[in-house]
N, C-alpha and C positions, 0 to 999 in steps of 0.2 A: 503493500499499500504506499501511496505517497499523497501529500497534501498539495493541491494545486489551486486552492483558494482559501484565504482566511480573512475574517472580519470580526468585529467585537461580538457578533451574535450568531455567526454561521460558519461552516467549514464545508469544503468539498474535497472528497477523497477519490482517488483514482486507483484502481486495482491494477497492478503491474502483471500482465499476462499477454498471451498471444491471440486471444479471442476478439475479433472485431465487434466493438460496441456491446455486445451482449456477453455476459459471463458464461463460461462453460457450464457452470452448475449455479442455481440460485443459492444465496447465502443470507444469513442473519447478521445484524450489526448490533454490537452491544456498546453502550456508552456508559463508562464507569460502572461496568458489570450489569447494567440494566439493559434489557432488550428495547431498542427504539426502532428498528426496522427489521422486518421479516420478509423472507422469500424475495430478496433483491435480485433482479435479473440482469441489470446493466453494469458495466465496469465503472461507471462514474456515479457517485451518489453524494447528496448533500444533507446536512443536519442543520436545523434552525432552532431558534429561541434558546440560544446558549446564553450564559452570563459572561459579561465583559471581563477581560483580564483574569481568566480562570483556566486552571490546568485541568485537561481532560484526558481520558484514555479510551481509545476506540479498539474494539476487538472483533475481528472477523475470523472465524474458524480458529487456527491456532496463532494467528498473527496479531500483534498489538502495536499500537502507535499512539504516542503521547504528543500533546500540542497545548499551547496556551492561547487563547483567544486574544485579539487586539483589544486596545483600550481606546477610549475617547476623553476628551476634557469636558465637553458639554453635550447635553441631549435636548432636543427640541421636539416635542409632540405637536405637530402642526395644527391639530384641533384645539390646543390650548391657547394658540395664537390667532384664532379666527377662521381657520379653515372649516368647512361644513362638507362632509362626505355624503350628500344626499342626491347626487347625480344632477342637480339643478343649479345650485348656487354657483356663480362664476368665482372660482378660486384663484384666478391668474395672479391678481395683484397681491393677494395675501400670501401665496406660495413664493412668488418671486421676491417679495419683500423679506421673507424669512430666509431664503437662500442668500440674498445679498447682505443681510445683516448678521448672518451667522459667524461667529468667530472661527478661527482655524481649529481643525480637529473636532468639529461638532458633528454629531450624529443627528440627522433630521429623519424623524419617525412618522411614517404613515400607518395609522391603525386601519383595521378593515372598514371599507366603505368605498363609495364611488365619488372621486374628486374631479368635477367637471372643470376643464382648464384649457387655456391656449398654451402657446409655447413658453417653456421655462428655460432660462439661460443659467448655466452652471457657473461656478467660480472655483478657485483653487481650494484644496485641502479640506474637502468635505466628504462625508459619508451619508448616503440616502438609504434608508431601509423601507422597502415596501412590504408590509406584512402580508400574509395569506389573506386573499379576498380584498385587498387594497387595490384599487383600480384608478389610474390616471386616465380619465376619458376626455378625448380631444374634441375640441369645438368643431362644428361642421361648416361654418362661414369662413371663407378664405380671407374676408376683410378683416378678421381678428388675428391674422398672422402676419407678423412683421416680415419685411423682406431683407434678406442678407445680400449685400452687394457682392458682385463677383470679386472685386479687388478693392482693397482700402490702402490708402497711403499713410504710412507711419510718420511720426514726427521727424525722424531722421531721413526721410525721403524714400526709404525702402518701401517695397510693396508686399502687403500681406495677401496672398491668395486665399481668400476667405471661403468661396462657394463655387460650386461647379455643377454642370448637368451633362451627364454622359460624356465625361472626359474633357470638356471645354469650359473654361471660366464663364460663369453665368449667374445672373440673379436668381435666387430661389427663395421660396418662403421658408421661414424658420420652422424647425421641427418641434415636436412636444418636448423633447429633451434636446437642447442645443448647447455644445460647448465650443468656444472659440478661444484659442490660446490658454487654456486651463490645464492644470496638472494636478496629480495626486487626489483623484476622485474615485470613490467606490459606490456603485449602485447595486443593491443586493436584496434578496428575500424572495418570497413566493408570490409577490404581487404582479400586476399586470399593467402594462402601458398599452392602452387600447386607443389607437389613433382615430377610430370611428369613421374611417374612409367609406365604409359601406353605406352610411347614412348621410354622406355629403356628395359633392359633385367631383371630387378628385379623380375618379375613374372615368368620367365622361370626357370625351374628346382629349384623352390623355396625351395625345401627341402634340397638342397645341398649348403654347404658353398663354395662360389666361390671368388677368389681374396684374400683369407686369412682372410676373416671375414664374419659375418652374415649380412643380409640385414639391412639397417637403418630404423628408424621409421620416422614418420612426424615430431614430436617434442619429444626430448628426454631430460628428467630432471633427472640428477644423483646427489644425496645427495644435493638437493637444499631446500631452505626455502623461504616461503612467495613469491610465484609466482601467478600472476593473469593473466588469459587469458579471453578475452571478445570480443564478436562479430565476431571474424575472422572465416574464413572457412579454414579447413585443408582438402586437398583432394588428391587422386591418390597417395597414400603412398606406399613406397616399402613393408612395413609390417604394424605394428600397427600405428594408427594415432597418438595417445598420449601415451608415456610411462614414467610416473613418477616412480623413483626407489630410494628407501631409502630416500624420500623426505617428507616434512611436510608443513602444512598450504598452501594448493593449492586451488585456486578458478578458476573454469572453468564455465563460465557464458555466456549464450546465444551464444554459439559457434556451428558452424556447422561442422561435421565429416562426410565426404563423399568419398566413394570409389565404384567401380563397384561392383555389387552383386556377380559376379563370380571371383573377385580378391582374391588371396590367403592369408590368414592370415592377412587381413587388419582390425583387430579389432579397435574398436572406441577408447575406453580409457581403459588402463590397468594399474591401480596403483599397484605397487609391493612393499610390506613392507613399506607403507606410512601411515601417520596419519594426521587427521584433513583435509580430502578431501571433497570439496563440488562441486557438479555439479547441477547447476540450469539453466533450459531452453535450455539444450543442445539438438540439433537435430541430430539423428544418421541415417545414411543410409549406410551400409558398407558390406564387403564380408565375415565377420566372426562374432564372438561375439561382440555385441555393447559395452557393458561393461564386462570386464573379471577381476575380482579382484583376485590378486595373492599375494604370499608371499614366493615364492621360492620353488625349489624342495627339496628333502630329506636333501641333505647336507646343503644347505643354511638355511633351516627352522630350522633344528636341532642345527646348529651352532650358529645362532643369535636369534632364537625364537622371531622374530620381526613380529607380525601381521600386517596386514592392518586394521586400526581401526579408529574409530571416523569419520565415513564417512557418507555423506548425499547425497542422489540422489533425486531430487524433480522437478516436472514440466518439465520432459524431454520427448522427443518423439522419439520412437525407431522403425525403419522400416528395414526390409529385412535382418536382421542379423541371424546368426545360433541361437543365444540366445539374449534376451533383456538385462536383468541384470543377469550376471553369477558369480558364485563364483567357482574359480577353473580352471583347476585342479591343478596347481602348488601353493598350499596354505600350504606348509608344515610349515610355521610360524603362521598359523591361520588367522582368521578374527573375529573382535569383533566390537560391537557398530555400526552396520550398519542399517540405516533406508532408505527404498525406498518408496517414497509415491508420490501420485497425478501424476502419469506418465501414458503415453498412448503408448501401444504396437500395432503395425500394421505389419502383414505378416512376423513375425519372426518365425523361425521353433519352437523355445521354448520360454517361457515367462520367468518366474522366475526360474533359473536353478542352481543347485549346483551339482558339479562333483568332485569326488575324487576316491581314491582306495587304496587298501593295498600297502604299500611302501612309501606312502606320510609321514608317520612318526607320532609318538605320539604327536609332537608339532602341528600337523595339527588338531587344534581344532576350530570348527565354532560353535558359540553358541550365544543365545540372539539376533537373527535376526528378524527384523519385516519388512514385506512387506504389505503396506496398501494403500487403495484408488486408485486402478489401474484399467484401462479399456484395454481390450485386444480385438482385431478384426482380424480374419484369422490368429490366432496363432495356430499351429498344435497341440502342447502340452502346455497348460498354466502353469503347475507346474510340475517340475522335480527335484528329488533328487536321485543321482545315486552314489553308493559307489563301482561301478565296471567299471569305466571309462577306455576305453581300448586304448587310443592313446599312441604313442611313441613305441619304439622297444620292450619294455618288457610289454606292455599293453595287450597282448593277451596270456600271459603265464598262466598256470593253477593256479599259485598262485593268480593271479588277478581274474580269472573268477570263481574259485571253490566256489560252494555254501555250502561246509562243514565249520563247525566251525574250523578255524585254531587257532593256538595259538596267544593270544595277546601279543604283544612285542612292542619294540620301533618303529616298522615300521607300527603300526595299527593306522589309523586315528579315529577321533571322530566327530560326528555331534550331537549337543545338542538340544536346544529348538528353535523351529521356529513357528512364527505366521504369518498367511496369512489372512488379514482382509479387508473387504470391497472391494472385487474384482469381477468385471463383465467381463466375457469372452464370447463373441459371435463368432459363425462360427469356432468353434474348429473342429479338424479333427481326430487325432488319439486316444488321450485319454485325460480325464479331468485332471488327475494328476497321476504321476508315482513316487512312493517313495520306494526305495530299500536299506536297510541297510545291514550290515554284520552280520552273525549269531553270531559271536564272539563280535561284537560291534554294536549292534542295534542303530538306530537312537533314540535319547532319547525321544523327544516329538514334535508332529505336531498338531497345532490347526488351524482349517479352521473356520473363523467366518464371517458371511455374505458374502458368496461366491455364485455366480450365474454363471453357465457355460452351455452354449447352443451350440450344434453341428451343422455344416453346413449340409444342406440337401444334398450337393454334396461333401461330405467329402471323402478325399483321404487317402489310406494307408500310413502310415509313421512309422518308428521305433521311439519310444518316448524316448529312451535313448541310448547313444553310449556305448553299452556293449555286450560282446560275447553271442552268441546263443539266441538273442532276436529277435523274429519275428516282422514284421510290424503289426501294430494294426489299427483299425478304429472304431471310436465311442465307445471306452471303457470307463469305469467309473473311479472312484478314486481307485487306487491300492496302498495298504500298505503292504509291506513285510519287515520283520525284523525291527519292530518299537516297542519301549516299550509302548508308550502312544499316542493314537489318540483321539482328541476331535473335533467334528463337531457341529457347532452352526449355525443354519439357513443356511444350504447348500443345494442348489437346482441344480439338473442336468436335462436338457431337450434334448431328442433325442438320449440317448446312446442306444447301444445294450447290453442287458444283465444286470447284477447286477449294481446298483448305486455304491456300495462299495465292494471291494474285499480285504479281510484280509488274510495274511498268516503270522503266527508266530508274532502276535500283542498281547501283554500282556494285555493291557487295551484299550477298545474302548468305546466311550461314544458319542451318538448322541442326540442333544437337538434340 
């Protein structure tokens, strides 16, 4: 066992084993020799309502672990300062005043109830606890949402990149929880942040800017440091659930990110040009990609060349998204040092998905990526790497879709070495794997090791990658086009129609 999150009143424990997300056998949890959780089936679990600055002992089977909860200097119960959790009273001013007026190292506590509110802005050195059945319920009128400017000039003349929309600096509405240049904040508990988009007009004409800004997210963190989220549920978001932007040292632990399957662009967590990002035990069920790792479109990537890097995704559960773990497509600053392991994918359209295209820029370099120890069930296409991604206004131009070798220049992206290891996918539909590089810039290296993919007997047609002139497929094998090196080690496919492996313009192929 190891501790992955600690607060004054809660702790999250991760079991150290090889089983993706679910424990091999259910177990009981004892706290100071008292049974507190029984028949736990997941590798990550949390305990709440602990006493601050107190030593505890956790026992699971024969293993024990001791820890001491954190402390705080002050505690504020928001209801004692005028908040009314009746779902009707407008708590925005009261809650914002509490946050801004709280001294450092204050715990702000929300007891059970529904707190109707507009956007709230964080400040440094705070802890916020949302108790079980405490709900922050978002307002439905966009006129009640302040607008964050894309860029703000500091006193020294430097520019703060404050807000973006799909990889480009843009004015956006503030989110229910918004942090701009804040640090040392923890938000934890079993409560809910319900952005209430289902009762507003955020999802109507969602591709149009209305009211002078783009849609808000659930939680937006701009240029923040050392932020921890634990236990909470974020749901019904106007667009992305979590959007960290130019932020570092982020812990997202045992959180639930939930939006309807048909809600537009409600991605789960999209870190953009961030570093040291850790997601452990997160449960996704959203209307778009569960995780979409980003680093800006062409202008932002080429200007700052700041990748999203040093990121770990472990023991997470992904359901019903377009893709489970996705890199792109706005990754012009690149992605480095990413490890995805011990995760479970269920009924996502695609599993491990990388999407880019010409025009993303020479700084769009993704390299040294490892995906391992993953189970997929009812995932239509387990593995996808697509360098012809066609979204946005310019996505269906000949420059993007042409299969001719075009000139390599500052607009040409690069995909390096990728390892997919210890992956078991059952009930696949369209294709086992679809990998398509550019003729002028082939994918450098793809290694599949200990990969077992079985097709559903009732497989349905589906287009494996979002690119022009690609027909739907069913039960196709592993397809490699424009790749320099392909290595297959102990790779098995069951139920495919036709060849196990299809190679086009692959320089080196080895199967062991």
